[in-house]
C-alpha positions in Angstrom: 82.3 124.3 81.9 82.3 128.0 82.4 83.8 130.0 79.5 86.0 133.1 79.7 87.6 135.8 77.4 90.9 137.3 78.5 91.4 140.9 77.3 94.9 142.6 77.6 95.9 138.9 78.0 99.6 139.3 77.6 101.2 135.8 77.5 98.3 134.4 79.4 99.0 134.3 83.1 95.4 134.9 84.0 94.3 132.4 81.3 96.6 129.8 82.8 95.0 130.3 86.2 91.6 130.0 84.6 92.5 126.7 83.1 93.9 125.5 86.5 90.4 126.4 87.9 88.7 124.4 85.1 87.4 127.4 83.2 87.6 127.3 79.4 89.4 130.2 77.8 87.8 130.8 74.4 89.9 133.8 73.4 92.8 136.0 74.3 93.2 139.5 73.0 96.3 141.7 73.1 98.1 144.3 71.0 101.6 142.8 71.5 102.3 140.2 68.8 105.1 138.6 70.8 102.8 138.1 73.7 100.0 136.7 71.5 102.6 134.4 70.0 103.2 132.7 73.4 99.5 132.7 74.1 98.7 131.0 70.8 101.5 128.5 71.4 100.0 127.4 74.7 96.3 127.8 74.3 95.7 125.7 71.3 91.9 125.5 71.8 91.6 129.3 72.2 91.4 132.1 69.6 94.5 134.3 69.8 93.6 137.8 68.5 96.1 140.5 68.0 94.3 143.9 68.2 94.4 147.3 69.8 91.5 147.0 72.2 91.1 150.8 72.4 90.2 150.8 68.7 88.5 147.5 68.4 84.7 147.4 69.0 83.6 144.7 71.4 80.8 143.8 69.0 83.4 142.7 66.4 84.8 140.3 69.0 81.3 139.0 69.9 80.6 138.3 66.2 84.0 136.6 65.7 83.3 134.4 68.7 79.7 133.8 67.6 78.5 135.1 71.0 75.5 137.1 72.0 75.7 140.0 74.5 75.1 138.8 78.1 76.0 135.1 77.4 79.7 135.0 78.4 80.4 133.6 81.9 83.6 135.5 82.8 85.4 138.5 81.3 89.0 138.9 82.7 91.8 141.3 82.0 94.7 143.3 83.3 94.9 146.6 81.4 98.6 147.6 81.5 98.2 150.9 83.4 101.4 152.8 84.1 103.0 154.3 87.2 100.8 156.1 89.7 103.2 158.7 91.0 102.3 162.4 90.6 105.8 163.6 91.2 106.4 164.8 87.6 103.3 166.9 86.7 103.6 166.8 82.9 104.6 163.1 82.8 101.8 162.4 85.4 99.2 164.0 83.1 100.4 161.9 80.1 100.2 158.7 82.2 96.8 159.8 83.6 95.4 160.2 80.1 96.8 156.7 79.0 95.4 155.0 82.1 92.0 156.7 81.7 91.8 155.3 78.1 92.7 151.8 79.2 90.2 151.8 82.0 87.5 153.2 79.8 88.3 150.5 77.2 87.9 147.8 79.9 84.6 149.2 81.0 83.3 149.4 77.4 84.1 145.7 77.0 82.3 145.0 80.2 79.3 147.0 79.0 79.1 145.6 75.5 79.9 142.0 76.2 78.0 142.1 79.6 79.4 139.0 81.1 77.9 137.4 84.2 81.2 137.8 86.1 84.3 140.1 85.8 87.8 139.9 87.1 90.1 142.9 86.6 93.7 142.9 87.8 96.3 145.7 88.1 99.3 146.8 90.2 98.6 147.3 93.9 99.4 151.0 93.6 96.3 151.5 91.4 94.0 151.3 94.5 95.3 154.6 95.9 97.1 156.1 92.9 96.0 159.6 91.9 94.0 159.9 95.2 92.1 156.6 94.3 90.5 158.1 91.2 91.2 155.0 89.1 89.8 152.6 91.6 86.7 154.8 92.1 86.1 155.0 88.4 86.2 151.2 88.1 83.9 150.8 91.1 81.4 153.4 89.8 81.6 152.2 86.2 80.9 148.6 87.1 78.2 149.5 89.6 76.5 151.7 87.0 76.3 148.6 84.8 74.5 146.7 87.5 77.4 144.7 89.0 78.2 144.1 92.6 81.9 144.8 93.0 84.5 143.6 95.5 88.0 145.2 95.5 91.1 143.9 97.2 94.9 143.8 97.3 96.3 140.3 97.6 99.8 139.0 98.2 100.5 136.1 95.9 102.6 134.4 98.6 99.5 133.9 100.7 98.0 131.7 97.9 100.8 129.3 97.2 103.0 131.4 94.9 106.7 131.4 96.0 107.1 135.1 95.5 106.3 138.4 97.3 103.9 140.1 94.8 101.0 142.3 95.6 98.3 143.0 93.0 94.9 144.8 93.0 91.8 143.0 91.9 88.2 144.0 91.2 85.8 141.0 91.0 82.2 141.6 90.1 79.0 139.9 89.1 75.4 140.6 88.1 74.0 137.5 89.8 73.0 139.1 93.0 76.0 137.8 95.0 78.6 139.7 97.0 81.9 138.1 96.2 84.1 137.4 99.3 87.8 138.0 99.4 89.4 134.5 98.9 90.7 133.1 102.1 94.5 132.7 102.1 95.7 129.1 101.5 99.1 129.6 102.9 100.1 131.3 106.2 103.5 132.9 106.6 104.9 129.7 108.0 103.5 127.7 105.1 104.8 130.0 102.3 106.3 128.1 99.4 110.1 128.9 99.3 112.5 129.3 96.4 113.8 125.8 96.9 110.4 124.3 97.3 109.7 125.7 93.9 112.8 125.0 91.9 114.7 122.3 93.9 113.8 119.5 91.4 115.1 121.3 88.4 118.6 120.3 87.0 121.7 122.2 88.0 123.3 124.1 85.1 126.6 125.8 84.2 126.6 129.1 82.4 125.5 128.8 78.7 124.1 125.2 79.4 120.7 123.9 78.6 118.9 120.8 79.9 115.7 119.5 78.4 115.0 116.7 80.9 114.2 116.2 84.6 116.8 114.5 86.8 114.6 114.0 89.8 111.0 113.2 90.5 108.8 116.0 92.1 109.7 116.4 95.7 106.7 118.2 97.1 103.1 119.3 96.3 104.1 122.5 94.6 106.5 120.7 92.2 103.8 118.1 91.5 101.4 120.9 90.6 104.0 122.5 88.3 104.7 119.2 86.5 101.0 118.2 86.1 100.2 118.0 82.4 103.8 118.6 81.4 105.7 116.3 78.9 109.0 114.7 79.8 110.7 117.5 77.9 111.8 120.3 80.2 111.2 123.7 78.5 113.0 127.1 78.8 115.7 125.7 81.2 118.8 127.5 79.8 121.4 129.3 81.8 122.1 132.7 80.1 125.8 133.4 79.6 127.3 136.2 81.6 130.1 138.7 80.9 133.3 137.9 82.9 132.8 140.7 85.4 129.2 139.7 85.9 130.2 136.2 86.6 132.9 137.3 89.0 130.3 139.4 91.0 127.9 136.5 91.2 130.7 134.1 92.4 131.8 136.6 95.1 128.4 136.5 96.8 126.6 134.1 99.1 122.9 133.3 98.9 121.0 136.3 100.3 123.8 138.8 99.6 123.7 141.6 97.1 125.6 144.6 95.7 126.5 146.1 99.1 128.3 142.8 100.0 130.7 142.8 97.0 134.4 143.4 97.6 135.5 146.9 96.8 137.0 146.1 93.4 133.7 144.6 92.2 131.5 147.4 93.5 129.1 149.3 91.1 128.7 153.0 91.8 125.1 154.1 92.2 123.8 150.6 91.6 120.5 149.2 92.8 121.0 147.6 96.3 119.6 144.3 95.2 121.7 144.1 92.1 123.8 141.0 91.6 122.0 139.5 94.5 121.5 135.8 95.0 118.2 134.1 96.1 117.9 132.4 99.4 116.7 128.8 99.3 114.5 128.9 102.4 112.7 132.2 101.7 110.2 133.4 99.1 111.5 135.2 96.1 111.2 139.0 95.6 108.8 140.2 92.9 109.8 138.8 89.5 110.1 141.6 87.0 110.8 141.8 83.2 114.5 142.4 84.1 115.0 138.9 85.4 117.5 138.3 82.6 119.9 141.1 83.8 122.1 140.5 86.9 122.4 144.3 87.6 118.6 144.7 87.9 117.6 142.5 90.8 118.2 139.5 93.0 118.1 136.9 90.3 121.2 134.8 91.2 120.6 131.1 91.7 121.0 130.0 95.3 123.5 127.2 94.5 124.8 127.6 91.0 126.9 130.6 90.0 124.4 131.9 87.4 121.1 133.7 87.0 117.9 131.7 87.3 116.5 130.4 84.1 113.2 131.4 82.4 111.8 128.0 83.7 112.9 128.7 87.2 111.5 132.2 87.1 108.3 130.8 85.7 108.1 128.4 88.7 108.5 131.4 91.0 105.5 132.9 89.1 103.7 129.6 89.4 103.5 128.9 85.7 103.2 125.2 85.2 105.9 123.4 83.3 103.6 122.7 80.3 103.7 126.4 79.5 106.4 127.2 77.0 107.6 130.8 76.6 108.5 131.8 73.0 110.5 134.6 71.4 113.9 136.0 72.3 115.3 135.5 75.9 114.5 139.2 76.6 111.0 138.7 75.2 110.4 135.7 77.4 111.6 137.6 80.5 109.2 140.5 79.6 106.2 138.2 79.2 107.0 136.5 82.4 107.6 139.6 84.5 104.4 141.3 83.3 102.2 138.3 84.0 99.9 137.5 86.8 100.7 134.4 88.9 98.4 131.6 87.7 98.0 130.1 91.2 96.8 133.4 92.6 94.2 133.6 89.8 93.1 130.0 90.4 92.4 130.8 94.1 90.4 133.9 93.2 88.3 132.2 90.4 87.6 129.1 92.6 86.4 131.4 95.4 84.1 133.3 92.9 82.7 130.0 91.6 82.1 128.8 95.2 80.3 132.0 96.0 77.8 131.7 93.1 77.2 128.0 93.6 
């Protein structure tokens, strides 16, 4: 079995995709203790290491893992680079400096660990942000180390994730192979919809929790999500709402949002998707760390008068049901919104493995 280390691992979205592709994750590293806590809770056979990667020498990690340079099969990671707009010069310079440090750190780990294969993930805007300087630095940095690099921007919906989410990827190897861009597994007519993803999960009232399934899985996606899960349903709790928030949700039909509210419930200057409700037969918008807040996106359940639960949001991110998010509700939403969809990673990794076989 191939072995991988996940740096900037967050709660482990990439690691979950690796496991789904039958790759063993031997360690996850991140500076955020609350992220590492969820990682450790779910990856019992992996080392969970809390550290600031910018100030932790890769050789220390190799020693801790009892690994030699050049032995590891796959190094993966998603350095948390910030926005790529240059509209605010001073702020842009600060962001540019932070992003440079994160990219340099990732490249240093690639150099010192020298894995056979590499996967780096980031926001889609990275590819062209700051005139493409970040993407060029990654391409040049990996090429200088002797890797063949393929760069791409993929939409998660095209790989079985019930969500519109574009991400940039750099995949590389030093095995003399040119990686192909993975062929989409789902055409637009085959996209997994919101209801395909969450239709088997129990209905809830506000402030209600259910820890059991009421129905068997109804389709292939739900079967994948339930594979390996216990009979206990995790993270399926309907967050209570303030009376005015509840009134706004109840005033809207699925697919509607802020602009459709009656005048007495309108919010001045609000985000157009605020208080919106999901549509059953469409894919979801990009899940963000604000999925717990009705005024920050289209997070309303398509049938119940409530927000989607962490479990339902996890389904829309393609996290399987065995994965349990830990921490406060806000912490869980943050971990989830910042994660990479596991099914997208599974598709990329399986394509990489096929190319080197």
